[in-house]
mmCIF file of the N, C-alpha and C atoms, coordinates in Angstrom:
data_MODEL
# 
_entry.id   MODEL 
# 
loop_
_atom_site.group_PDB 
_atom_site.id 
_atom_site.type_symbol 
_atom_site.label_atom_id 
_atom_site.label_alt_id 
_atom_site.label_comp_id 
_atom_site.label_asym_id 
_atom_site.label_entity_id 
_atom_site.label_seq_id 
_atom_site.pdbx_PDB_ins_code 
_atom_site.Cartn_x 
_atom_site.Cartn_y 
_atom_site.Cartn_z 
_atom_site.occupancy 
_atom_site.B_iso_or_equiv 
_atom_site.pdbx_formal_charge 
_atom_site.auth_seq_id 
_atom_site.auth_comp_id 
_atom_site.auth_asym_id 
_atom_site.auth_atom_id 
_atom_site.pdbx_PDB_model_num 
ATOM 1   N N  . MET A 1 1  ? 97.280  28.488 62.163 1.00 0.00 ? 1  MET A N  1 
ATOM 2   C CA . MET A 1 1  ? 97.537  29.922 62.579 1.00 0.00 ? 1  MET A CA 1 
ATOM 3   C C  . MET A 1 1  ? 97.727  29.939 64.064 1.00 0.00 ? 1  MET A C  1 
ATOM 4   N N  . ASP A 1 2  ? 98.408  30.822 64.389 1.00 0.00 ? 2  ASP A N  1 
ATOM 5   C CA . ASP A 1 2  ? 98.850  31.104 65.838 1.00 0.00 ? 2  ASP A CA 1 
ATOM 6   C C  . ASP A 1 2  ? 98.101  32.199 66.364 1.00 0.00 ? 2  ASP A C  1 
ATOM 7   N N  . LEU A 1 3  ? 97.386  31.994 67.558 1.00 0.00 ? 3  LEU A N  1 
ATOM 8   C CA . LEU A 1 3  ? 96.606  32.873 68.224 1.00 0.00 ? 3  LEU A CA 1 
ATOM 9   C C  . LEU A 1 3  ? 96.917  32.919 69.803 1.00 0.00 ? 3  LEU A C  1 
ATOM 10  N N  . THR A 1 4  ? 97.125  34.093 70.306 1.00 0.00 ? 4  THR A N  1 
ATOM 11  C CA . THR A 1 4  ? 97.310  34.263 71.746 1.00 0.00 ? 4  THR A CA 1 
ATOM 12  C C  . THR A 1 4  ? 96.071  33.953 72.413 1.00 0.00 ? 4  THR A C  1 
ATOM 13  N N  . HIS A 1 5  ? 96.131  33.721 73.591 1.00 0.00 ? 5  HIS A N  1 
ATOM 14  C CA . HIS A 1 5  ? 94.842  33.543 74.462 1.00 0.00 ? 5  HIS A CA 1 
ATOM 15  C C  . HIS A 1 5  ? 93.877  34.823 74.376 1.00 0.00 ? 5  HIS A C  1 
ATOM 16  N N  . ASN A 1 6  ? 94.616  35.824 74.423 1.00 0.00 ? 6  ASN A N  1 
ATOM 17  C CA . ASN A 1 6  ? 93.706  37.165 74.193 1.00 0.00 ? 6  ASN A CA 1 
ATOM 18  C C  . ASN A 1 6  ? 93.069  37.222 72.839 1.00 0.00 ? 6  ASN A C  1 
ATOM 19  N N  . ASP A 1 7  ? 93.798  36.816 71.841 1.00 0.00 ? 7  ASP A N  1 
ATOM 20  C CA . ASP A 1 7  ? 93.145  36.868 70.467 1.00 0.00 ? 7  ASP A CA 1 
ATOM 21  C C  . ASP A 1 7  ? 91.936  35.976 70.538 1.00 0.00 ? 7  ASP A C  1 
ATOM 22  N N  . ILE A 1 8  ? 92.000  34.686 71.031 1.00 0.00 ? 8  ILE A N  1 
ATOM 23  C CA . ILE A 1 8  ? 90.907  33.797 71.130 1.00 0.00 ? 8  ILE A CA 1 
ATOM 24  C C  . ILE A 1 8  ? 89.935  34.394 71.927 1.00 0.00 ? 8  ILE A C  1 
ATOM 25  N N  . ASP A 1 9  ? 90.093  34.791 72.993 1.00 0.00 ? 9  ASP A N  1 
ATOM 26  C CA . ASP A 1 9  ? 89.135  35.587 73.875 1.00 0.00 ? 9  ASP A CA 1 
ATOM 27  C C  . ASP A 1 9  ? 88.316  36.657 73.102 1.00 0.00 ? 9  ASP A C  1 
ATOM 28  N N  . ARG A 1 10 ? 88.913  37.443 72.362 1.00 0.00 ? 10 ARG A N  1 
ATOM 29  C CA . ARG A 1 10 ? 88.460  38.458 71.627 1.00 0.00 ? 10 ARG A CA 1 
ATOM 30  C C  . ARG A 1 10 ? 87.545  37.788 70.437 1.00 0.00 ? 10 ARG A C  1 
ATOM 31  N N  . LEU A 1 11 ? 88.115  36.879 69.805 1.00 0.00 ? 11 LEU A N  1 
ATOM 32  C CA . LEU A 1 11 ? 87.439  36.327 68.581 1.00 0.00 ? 11 LEU A CA 1 
ATOM 33  C C  . LEU A 1 11 ? 86.077  35.636 68.959 1.00 0.00 ? 11 LEU A C  1 
ATOM 34  N N  . TYR A 1 12 ? 86.079  34.924 70.273 1.00 0.00 ? 12 TYR A N  1 
ATOM 35  C CA . TYR A 1 12 ? 84.847  34.209 70.738 1.00 0.00 ? 12 TYR A CA 1 
ATOM 36  C C  . TYR A 1 12 ? 84.093  35.085 71.744 1.00 0.00 ? 12 TYR A C  1 
ATOM 37  N N  . ALA A 1 13 ? 84.254  36.472 71.855 1.00 0.00 ? 13 ALA A N  1 
ATOM 38  C CA . ALA A 1 13 ? 83.574  37.254 72.779 1.00 0.00 ? 13 ALA A CA 1 
ATOM 39  C C  . ALA A 1 13 ? 82.250  37.685 72.170 1.00 0.00 ? 13 ALA A C  1 
ATOM 40  N N  . ASP A 1 14 ? 81.946  37.565 70.978 1.00 0.00 ? 14 ASP A N  1 
ATOM 41  C CA . ASP A 1 14 ? 80.721  38.163 70.240 1.00 0.00 ? 14 ASP A CA 1 
ATOM 42  C C  . ASP A 1 14 ? 79.713  37.165 70.821 1.00 0.00 ? 14 ASP A C  1 
ATOM 43  N N  . GLU A 1 15 ? 78.520  37.644 71.020 1.00 0.00 ? 15 GLU A N  1 
ATOM 44  C CA . GLU A 1 15 ? 77.388  36.968 71.472 1.00 0.00 ? 15 GLU A CA 1 
ATOM 45  C C  . GLU A 1 15 ? 77.096  35.706 70.430 1.00 0.00 ? 15 GLU A C  1 
ATOM 46  N N  . SER A 1 16 ? 77.200  35.903 69.222 1.00 0.00 ? 16 SER A N  1 
ATOM 47  C CA . SER A 1 16 ? 76.893  34.885 68.265 1.00 0.00 ? 16 SER A CA 1 
ATOM 48  C C  . SER A 1 16 ? 77.666  33.711 68.218 1.00 0.00 ? 16 SER A C  1 
ATOM 49  N N  . VAL A 1 17 ? 78.978  33.883 68.861 1.00 0.00 ? 17 VAL A N  1 
ATOM 50  C CA . VAL A 1 17 ? 79.761  32.663 68.979 1.00 0.00 ? 17 VAL A CA 1 
ATOM 51  C C  . VAL A 1 17 ? 80.410  32.355 70.322 1.00 0.00 ? 17 VAL A C  1 
ATOM 52  N N  . ALA A 1 18 ? 79.727  33.001 71.346 1.00 0.00 ? 18 ALA A N  1 
ATOM 53  C CA . ALA A 1 18 ? 80.316  32.919 72.759 1.00 0.00 ? 18 ALA A CA 1 
ATOM 54  C C  . ALA A 1 18 ? 79.944  31.449 73.217 1.00 0.00 ? 18 ALA A C  1 
ATOM 55  N N  . SER A 1 19 ? 78.982  30.748 72.688 1.00 0.00 ? 19 SER A N  1 
ATOM 56  C CA . SER A 1 19 ? 78.705  29.553 73.309 1.00 0.00 ? 19 SER A CA 1 
ATOM 57  C C  . SER A 1 19 ? 79.709  28.326 72.856 1.00 0.00 ? 19 SER A C  1 
ATOM 58  N N  . TYR A 1 20 ? 80.530  28.619 71.812 1.00 0.00 ? 20 TYR A N  1 
ATOM 59  C CA . TYR A 1 20 ? 81.496  27.646 71.469 1.00 0.00 ? 20 TYR A CA 1 
ATOM 60  C C  . TYR A 1 20 ? 82.482  27.426 72.545 1.00 0.00 ? 20 TYR A C  1 
ATOM 61  N N  . ARG A 1 21 ? 82.936  26.138 72.605 1.00 0.00 ? 21 ARG A N  1 
ATOM 62  C CA . ARG A 1 21 ? 83.988  25.701 73.737 1.00 0.00 ? 21 ARG A CA 1 
ATOM 63  C C  . ARG A 1 21 ? 85.153  25.155 73.069 1.00 0.00 ? 21 ARG A C  1 
ATOM 64  N N  . ALA A 1 22 ? 86.285  25.579 73.622 1.00 0.00 ? 22 ALA A N  1 
ATOM 65  C CA . ALA A 1 22 ? 87.704  24.906 73.104 1.00 0.00 ? 22 ALA A CA 1 
ATOM 66  C C  . ALA A 1 22 ? 87.842  23.707 73.636 1.00 0.00 ? 22 ALA A C  1 
ATOM 67  N N  . GLU A 1 23 ? 88.302  22.811 72.721 1.00 0.00 ? 23 GLU A N  1 
ATOM 68  C CA . GLU A 1 23 ? 88.604  21.320 73.057 1.00 0.00 ? 23 GLU A CA 1 
ATOM 69  C C  . GLU A 1 23 ? 90.027  21.068 72.556 1.00 0.00 ? 23 GLU A C  1 
ATOM 70  N N  . ALA A 1 24 ? 90.929  20.485 73.296 1.00 0.00 ? 24 ALA A N  1 
ATOM 71  C CA . ALA A 1 24 ? 92.199  20.316 72.798 1.00 0.00 ? 24 ALA A CA 1 
ATOM 72  C C  . ALA A 1 24 ? 92.199  19.213 71.879 1.00 0.00 ? 24 ALA A C  1 
ATOM 73  N N  . VAL A 1 25 ? 92.898  19.207 70.849 1.00 0.00 ? 25 VAL A N  1 
ATOM 74  C CA . VAL A 1 25 ? 92.987  18.097 69.785 1.00 0.00 ? 25 VAL A CA 1 
ATOM 75  C C  . VAL A 1 25 ? 94.391  17.850 69.440 1.00 0.00 ? 25 VAL A C  1 
ATOM 76  N N  . LEU A 1 26 ? 94.718  16.752 68.891 1.00 0.00 ? 26 LEU A N  1 
ATOM 77  C CA . LEU A 1 26 ? 95.942  16.554 68.243 1.00 0.00 ? 26 LEU A CA 1 
ATOM 78  C C  . LEU A 1 26 ? 95.740  16.303 66.765 1.00 0.00 ? 26 LEU A C  1 
ATOM 79  N N  . ALA A 1 27 ? 96.204  17.356 66.067 1.00 0.00 ? 27 ALA A N  1 
ATOM 80  C CA . ALA A 1 27 ? 96.062  17.364 64.600 1.00 0.00 ? 27 ALA A CA 1 
ATOM 81  C C  . ALA A 1 27 ? 97.234  16.704 63.813 1.00 0.00 ? 27 ALA A C  1 
ATOM 82  N N  . ARG A 1 28 ? 96.988  15.726 62.948 1.00 0.00 ? 28 ARG A N  1 
ATOM 83  C CA . ARG A 1 28 ? 97.845  14.985 62.335 1.00 0.00 ? 28 ARG A CA 1 
ATOM 84  C C  . ARG A 1 28 ? 98.118  15.781 60.892 1.00 0.00 ? 28 ARG A C  1 
ATOM 85  N N  . LEU A 1 29 ? 99.560  16.075 60.656 1.00 0.00 ? 29 LEU A N  1 
ATOM 86  C CA . LEU A 1 29 ? 99.773  16.783 59.540 1.00 0.00 ? 29 LEU A CA 1 
ATOM 87  C C  . LEU A 1 29 ? 100.205 15.898 58.279 1.00 0.00 ? 29 LEU A C  1 
ATOM 88  N N  . SER A 1 30 ? 100.221 16.290 57.120 1.00 0.00 ? 30 SER A N  1 
ATOM 89  C CA . SER A 1 30 ? 100.311 15.712 55.843 1.00 0.00 ? 30 SER A CA 1 
ATOM 90  C C  . SER A 1 30 ? 101.644 14.916 55.953 1.00 0.00 ? 30 SER A C  1 
ATOM 91  N N  . ASP A 1 31 ? 102.654 15.274 56.718 1.00 0.00 ? 31 ASP A N  1 
ATOM 92  C CA . ASP A 1 31 ? 103.979 14.682 56.849 1.00 0.00 ? 31 ASP A CA 1 
ATOM 93  C C  . ASP A 1 31 ? 103.812 13.529 57.834 1.00 0.00 ? 31 ASP A C  1 
ATOM 94  N N  . SER A 1 32 ? 102.717 13.239 58.518 1.00 0.00 ? 32 SER A N  1 
ATOM 95  C CA . SER A 1 32 ? 102.538 12.341 59.601 1.00 0.00 ? 32 SER A CA 1 
ATOM 96  C C  . SER A 1 32 ? 102.920 12.835 60.945 1.00 0.00 ? 32 SER A C  1 
ATOM 97  N N  . THR A 1 33 ? 103.582 13.944 60.953 1.00 0.00 ? 33 THR A N  1 
ATOM 98  C CA . THR A 1 33 ? 103.745 14.520 62.442 1.00 0.00 ? 33 THR A CA 1 
ATOM 99  C C  . THR A 1 33 ? 102.446 15.023 63.057 1.00 0.00 ? 33 THR A C  1 
ATOM 100 N N  . SER A 1 34 ? 102.397 15.252 64.069 1.00 0.00 ? 34 SER A N  1 
ATOM 101 C CA . SER A 1 34 ? 101.226 15.740 64.937 1.00 0.00 ? 34 SER A CA 1 
ATOM 102 C C  . SER A 1 34 ? 101.491 17.065 65.613 1.00 0.00 ? 34 SER A C  1 
ATOM 103 N N  . ILE A 1 35 ? 100.430 17.968 65.874 1.00 0.00 ? 35 ILE A N  1 
ATOM 104 C CA . ILE A 1 35 ? 100.783 19.149 66.564 1.00 0.00 ? 35 ILE A CA 1 
ATOM 105 C C  . ILE A 1 35 ? 99.382  19.301 67.385 1.00 0.00 ? 35 ILE A C  1 
ATOM 106 N N  . ALA A 1 36 ? 99.658  19.864 68.623 1.00 0.00 ? 36 ALA A N  1 
ATOM 107 C CA . ALA A 1 36 ? 98.463  20.289 69.504 1.00 0.00 ? 36 ALA A CA 1 
ATOM 108 C C  . ALA A 1 36 ? 97.750  21.394 68.936 1.00 0.00 ? 36 ALA A C  1 
ATOM 109 N N  . ALA A 1 37 ? 96.432  21.451 69.052 1.00 0.00 ? 37 ALA A N  1 
ATOM 110 C CA . ALA A 1 37 ? 95.692  22.471 68.463 1.00 0.00 ? 37 ALA A CA 1 
ATOM 111 C C  . ALA A 1 37 ? 94.291  22.602 69.407 1.00 0.00 ? 37 ALA A C  1 
ATOM 112 N N  . LEU A 1 38 ? 93.632  23.732 69.202 1.00 0.00 ? 38 LEU A N  1 
ATOM 113 C CA . LEU A 1 38 ? 92.296  23.996 69.856 1.00 0.00 ? 38 LEU A CA 1 
ATOM 114 C C  . LEU A 1 38 ? 91.211  23.806 68.659 1.00 0.00 ? 38 LEU A C  1 
ATOM 115 N N  . CYS A 1 39 ? 90.280  23.072 69.083 1.00 0.00 ? 39 CYS A N  1 
ATOM 116 C CA . CYS A 1 39 ? 89.059  22.997 68.245 1.00 0.00 ? 39 CYS A CA 1 
ATOM 117 C C  . CYS A 1 39 ? 87.858  23.625 68.855 1.00 0.00 ? 39 CYS A C  1 
ATOM 118 N N  . PHE A 1 40 ? 87.189  24.451 68.299 1.00 0.00 ? 40 PHE A N  1 
ATOM 119 C CA . PHE A 1 40 ? 85.933  25.120 68.882 1.00 0.00 ? 40 PHE A CA 1 
ATOM 120 C C  . PHE A 1 40 ? 84.756  24.413 68.421 1.00 0.00 ? 40 PHE A C  1 
ATOM 121 N N  . ASN A 1 41 ? 83.972  23.831 69.413 1.00 0.00 ? 41 ASN A N  1 
ATOM 122 C CA . ASN A 1 41 ? 82.910  23.106 69.134 1.00 0.00 ? 41 ASN A CA 1 
ATOM 123 C C  . ASN A 1 41 ? 81.660  23.724 69.857 1.00 0.00 ? 41 ASN A C  1 
ATOM 124 N N  . LEU A 1 42 ? 80.451  23.636 69.350 1.00 0.00 ? 42 LEU A N  1 
ATOM 125 C CA . LEU A 1 42 ? 79.249  24.229 69.797 1.00 0.00 ? 42 LEU A CA 1 
ATOM 126 C C  . LEU A 1 42 ? 78.458  22.960 70.581 1.00 0.00 ? 42 LEU A C  1 
ATOM 127 N N  . PRO A 1 43 ? 78.614  22.885 71.798 1.00 0.00 ? 43 PRO A N  1 
ATOM 128 C CA . PRO A 1 43 ? 78.143  21.754 72.651 1.00 0.00 ? 43 PRO A CA 1 
ATOM 129 C C  . PRO A 1 43 ? 76.679  21.481 72.491 1.00 0.00 ? 43 PRO A C  1 
ATOM 130 N N  . ILE A 1 44 ? 75.777  22.434 72.519 1.00 0.00 ? 44 ILE A N  1 
ATOM 131 C CA . ILE A 1 44 ? 74.504  22.367 72.145 1.00 0.00 ? 44 ILE A CA 1 
ATOM 132 C C  . ILE A 1 44 ? 74.015  23.051 70.929 1.00 0.00 ? 44 ILE A C  1 
ATOM 133 N N  . PRO A 1 45 ? 73.606  22.269 69.943 1.00 0.00 ? 45 PRO A N  1 
ATOM 134 C CA . PRO A 1 45 ? 73.063  22.822 68.609 1.00 0.00 ? 45 PRO A CA 1 
ATOM 135 C C  . PRO A 1 45 ? 72.147  23.994 68.687 1.00 0.00 ? 45 PRO A C  1 
ATOM 136 N N  . PRO A 1 46 ? 72.297  24.990 67.914 1.00 0.00 ? 46 PRO A N  1 
ATOM 137 C CA . PRO A 1 46 ? 71.225  26.009 67.889 1.00 0.00 ? 46 PRO A CA 1 
ATOM 138 C C  . PRO A 1 46 ? 69.771  25.446 67.638 1.00 0.00 ? 46 PRO A C  1 
ATOM 139 N N  . GLU A 1 47 ? 68.698  26.226 68.026 1.00 0.00 ? 47 GLU A N  1 
ATOM 140 C CA . GLU A 1 47 ? 67.421  25.848 67.595 1.00 0.00 ? 47 GLU A CA 1 
ATOM 141 C C  . GLU A 1 47 ? 67.253  25.792 66.173 1.00 0.00 ? 47 GLU A C  1 
ATOM 142 N N  . ARG A 1 48 ? 66.363  24.889 65.682 1.00 0.00 ? 48 ARG A N  1 
ATOM 143 C CA . ARG A 1 48 ? 66.159  24.898 64.245 1.00 0.00 ? 48 ARG A CA 1 
ATOM 144 C C  . ARG A 1 48 ? 65.840  26.276 63.672 1.00 0.00 ? 48 ARG A C  1 
ATOM 145 N N  . GLY A 1 49 ? 66.500  26.637 62.608 1.00 0.00 ? 49 GLY A N  1 
ATOM 146 C CA . GLY A 1 49 ? 66.225  27.879 61.913 1.00 0.00 ? 49 GLY A CA 1 
ATOM 147 C C  . GLY A 1 49 ? 67.194  28.979 62.470 1.00 0.00 ? 49 GLY A C  1 
ATOM 148 N N  . VAL A 1 50 ? 67.921  28.721 63.492 1.00 0.00 ? 50 VAL A N  1 
ATOM 149 C CA . VAL A 1 50 ? 68.742  29.874 64.108 1.00 0.00 ? 50 VAL A CA 1 
ATOM 150 C C  . VAL A 1 50 ? 70.278  29.640 63.564 1.00 0.00 ? 50 VAL A C  1 
ATOM 151 N N  . THR A 1 51 ? 70.648  30.621 62.590 1.00 0.00 ? 51 THR A N  1 
ATOM 152 C CA . THR A 1 51 ? 71.909  30.537 61.943 1.00 0.00 ? 51 THR A CA 1 
ATOM 153 C C  . THR A 1 51 ? 72.701  31.848 62.157 1.00 0.00 ? 51 THR A C  1 
ATOM 154 N N  . ASN A 1 52 ? 74.015  31.661 61.901 1.00 0.00 ? 52 ASN A N  1 
ATOM 155 C CA . ASN A 1 52 ? 74.940  32.825 61.842 1.00 0.00 ? 52 ASN A CA 1 
ATOM 156 C C  . ASN A 1 52 ? 75.579  32.709 60.402 1.00 0.00 ? 52 ASN A C  1 
ATOM 157 N N  . ASP A 1 53 ? 74.888  33.148 59.345 1.00 0.00 ? 53 ASP A N  1 
ATOM 158 C CA . ASP A 1 53 ? 75.394  32.986 58.076 1.00 0.00 ? 53 ASP A CA 1 
ATOM 159 C C  . ASP A 1 53 ? 76.810  33.511 57.830 1.00 0.00 ? 53 ASP A C  1 
ATOM 160 N N  . GLU A 1 54 ? 76.942  34.939 58.423 1.00 0.00 ? 54 GLU A N  1 
ATOM 161 C CA . GLU A 1 54 ? 78.439  35.435 58.309 1.00 0.00 ? 54 GLU A CA 1 
ATOM 162 C C  . GLU A 1 54 ? 79.533  34.564 58.755 1.00 0.00 ? 54 GLU A C  1 
ATOM 163 N N  . TYR A 1 55 ? 79.211  34.034 60.025 1.00 0.00 ? 55 TYR A N  1 
ATOM 164 C CA . TYR A 1 55 ? 80.301  33.220 60.781 1.00 0.00 ? 55 TYR A CA 1 
ATOM 165 C C  . TYR A 1 55 ? 80.466  31.795 59.795 1.00 0.00 ? 55 TYR A C  1 
ATOM 166 N N  . ARG A 1 56 ? 79.318  31.331 59.303 1.00 0.00 ? 56 ARG A N  1 
ATOM 167 C CA . ARG A 1 56 ? 79.316  30.048 58.509 1.00 0.00 ? 56 ARG A CA 1 
ATOM 168 C C  . ARG A 1 56 ? 80.091  30.313 57.220 1.00 0.00 ? 56 ARG A C  1 
ATOM 169 N N  . GLU A 1 57 ? 79.953  31.351 56.655 1.00 0.00 ? 57 GLU A N  1 
ATOM 170 C CA . GLU A 1 57 ? 80.637  31.718 55.327 1.00 0.00 ? 57 GLU A CA 1 
ATOM 171 C C  . GLU A 1 57 ? 82.200  31.918 55.507 1.00 0.00 ? 57 GLU A C  1 
ATOM 172 N N  . LYS A 1 58 ? 82.543  32.516 56.724 1.00 0.00 ? 58 LYS A N  1 
ATOM 173 C CA . LYS A 1 58 ? 83.935  32.754 57.091 1.00 0.00 ? 58 LYS A CA 1 
ATOM 174 C C  . LYS A 1 58 ? 84.575  31.415 57.303 1.00 0.00 ? 58 LYS A C  1 
ATOM 175 N N  . LEU A 1 59 ? 83.753  30.430 58.101 1.00 0.00 ? 59 LEU A N  1 
ATOM 176 C CA . LEU A 1 59 ? 84.264  29.117 58.153 1.00 0.00 ? 59 LEU A CA 1 
ATOM 177 C C  . LEU A 1 59 ? 84.522  28.439 56.863 1.00 0.00 ? 59 LEU A C  1 
ATOM 178 N N  . ARG A 1 60 ? 83.700  28.515 55.860 1.00 0.00 ? 60 ARG A N  1 
ATOM 179 C CA . ARG A 1 60 ? 83.703  27.930 54.592 1.00 0.00 ? 60 ARG A CA 1 
ATOM 180 C C  . ARG A 1 60 ? 84.859  28.403 53.887 1.00 0.00 ? 60 ARG A C  1 
ATOM 181 N N  . GLU A 1 61 ? 85.039  29.703 53.954 1.00 0.00 ? 61 GLU A N  1 
ATOM 182 C CA . GLU A 1 61 ? 86.191  30.384 53.211 1.00 0.00 ? 61 GLU A CA 1 
ATOM 183 C C  . GLU A 1 61 ? 87.559  29.688 53.773 1.00 0.00 ? 61 GLU A C  1 
ATOM 184 N N  . VAL A 1 62 ? 87.722  29.591 55.107 1.00 0.00 ? 62 VAL A N  1 
ATOM 185 C CA . VAL A 1 62 ? 88.849  29.084 55.670 1.00 0.00 ? 62 VAL A CA 1 
ATOM 186 C C  . VAL A 1 62 ? 89.099  27.580 55.084 1.00 0.00 ? 62 VAL A C  1 
ATOM 187 N N  . GLY A 1 63 ? 87.918  26.759 55.186 1.00 0.00 ? 63 GLY A N  1 
ATOM 188 C CA . GLY A 1 63 ? 87.986  25.463 54.798 1.00 0.00 ? 63 GLY A CA 1 
ATOM 189 C C  . GLY A 1 63 ? 88.501  25.299 53.292 1.00 0.00 ? 63 GLY A C  1 
ATOM 190 N N  . ARG A 1 64 ? 87.880  26.237 52.517 1.00 0.00 ? 64 ARG A N  1 
ATOM 191 C CA . ARG A 1 64 ? 88.367  26.147 51.144 1.00 0.00 ? 64 ARG A CA 1 
ATOM 192 C C  . ARG A 1 64 ? 89.796  26.524 50.956 1.00 0.00 ? 64 ARG A C  1 
ATOM 193 N N  . LYS A 1 65 ? 90.353  27.541 51.669 1.00 0.00 ? 65 LYS A N  1 
ATOM 194 C CA . LYS A 1 65 ? 91.689  27.960 51.584 1.00 0.00 ? 65 LYS A CA 1 
ATOM 195 C C  . LYS A 1 65 ? 92.666  26.773 52.155 1.00 0.00 ? 65 LYS A C  1 
ATOM 196 N N  . VAL A 1 66 ? 92.335  26.082 52.975 1.00 0.00 ? 66 VAL A N  1 
ATOM 197 C CA . VAL A 1 66 ? 93.180  24.938 53.501 1.00 0.00 ? 66 VAL A CA 1 
ATOM 198 C C  . VAL A 1 66 ? 93.011  23.570 52.755 1.00 0.00 ? 66 VAL A C  1 
ATOM 199 N N  . GLY A 1 67 ? 92.087  23.595 51.793 1.00 0.00 ? 67 GLY A N  1 
ATOM 200 C CA . GLY A 1 67 ? 91.912  22.526 51.034 1.00 0.00 ? 67 GLY A CA 1 
ATOM 201 C C  . GLY A 1 67 ? 91.033  21.414 51.425 1.00 0.00 ? 67 GLY A C  1 
ATOM 202 N N  . LEU A 1 68 ? 90.137  21.668 52.265 1.00 0.00 ? 68 LEU A N  1 
ATOM 203 C CA . LEU A 1 68 ? 89.133  20.638 52.759 1.00 0.00 ? 68 LEU A CA 1 
ATOM 204 C C  . LEU A 1 68 ? 88.298  20.172 51.667 1.00 0.00 ? 68 LEU A C  1 
ATOM 205 N N  . PRO A 1 69 ? 87.714  18.962 51.773 1.00 0.00 ? 69 PRO A N  1 
ATOM 206 C CA . PRO A 1 69 ? 86.892  18.445 50.656 1.00 0.00 ? 69 PRO A CA 1 
ATOM 207 C C  . PRO A 1 69 ? 85.672  19.303 50.615 1.00 0.00 ? 69 PRO A C  1 
ATOM 208 N N  . THR A 1 70 ? 85.280  19.584 49.280 1.00 0.00 ? 70 THR A N  1 
ATOM 209 C CA . THR A 1 70 ? 84.125  20.407 48.858 1.00 0.00 ? 70 THR A CA 1 
ATOM 210 C C  . THR A 1 70 ? 82.963  20.080 49.667 1.00 0.00 ? 70 THR A C  1 
ATOM 211 N N  . GLY A 1 71 ? 82.678  18.730 49.763 1.00 0.00 ? 71 GLY A N  1 
ATOM 212 C CA . GLY A 1 71 ? 81.344  18.333 50.401 1.00 0.00 ? 71 GLY A CA 1 
ATOM 213 C C  . GLY A 1 71 ? 81.395  18.682 51.879 1.00 0.00 ? 71 GLY A C  1 
ATOM 214 N N  . TYR A 1 72 ? 82.472  18.534 52.453 1.00 0.00 ? 72 TYR A N  1 
ATOM 215 C CA . TYR A 1 72 ? 82.615  18.943 53.926 1.00 0.00 ? 72 TYR A CA 1 
ATOM 216 C C  . TYR A 1 72 ? 82.363  20.426 54.072 1.00 0.00 ? 72 TYR A C  1 
ATOM 217 N N  . VAL A 1 73 ? 82.972  21.264 53.290 1.00 0.00 ? 73 VAL A N  1 
ATOM 218 C CA . VAL A 1 73 ? 82.911  22.686 53.306 1.00 0.00 ? 73 VAL A CA 1 
ATOM 219 C C  . VAL A 1 73 ? 81.507  23.140 53.097 1.00 0.00 ? 73 VAL A C  1 
ATOM 220 N N  . ASP A 1 74 ? 80.787  22.375 52.070 1.00 0.00 ? 74 ASP A N  1 
ATOM 221 C CA . ASP A 1 74 ? 79.370  22.934 51.955 1.00 0.00 ? 74 ASP A CA 1 
ATOM 222 C C  . ASP A 1 74 ? 78.469  22.463 52.921 1.00 0.00 ? 74 ASP A C  1 
ATOM 223 N N  . SER A 1 75 ? 78.949  21.431 53.781 1.00 0.00 ? 75 SER A N  1 
ATOM 224 C CA . SER A 1 75 ? 78.023  20.983 54.916 1.00 0.00 ? 75 SER A CA 1 
ATOM 225 C C  . SER A 1 75 ? 77.954  21.939 56.083 1.00 0.00 ? 75 SER A C  1 
ATOM 226 N N  . VAL A 1 76 ? 79.051  22.688 56.113 1.00 0.00 ? 76 VAL A N  1 
ATOM 227 C CA . VAL A 1 76 ? 79.195  23.717 57.334 1.00 0.00 ? 76 VAL A CA 1 
ATOM 228 C C  . VAL A 1 76 ? 78.113  24.657 57.299 1.00 0.00 ? 76 VAL A C  1 
# 
């Protein structure tokens, strides 16, 4: 997916996801080529019992669409 910096800023502006930080990664594609990408990680895990179910389900939906392993998608 291609997003502009403004798109990313808007996407991560909501308080529920504002703590996520972008990290540059090199993604290896199925044809063995690589592409630069941003990966958003939560540096400090939330307190036990604090969740964002709507965001988690959106991540799972994307994972299913791109064919990630079911076990991984379920663990999100």
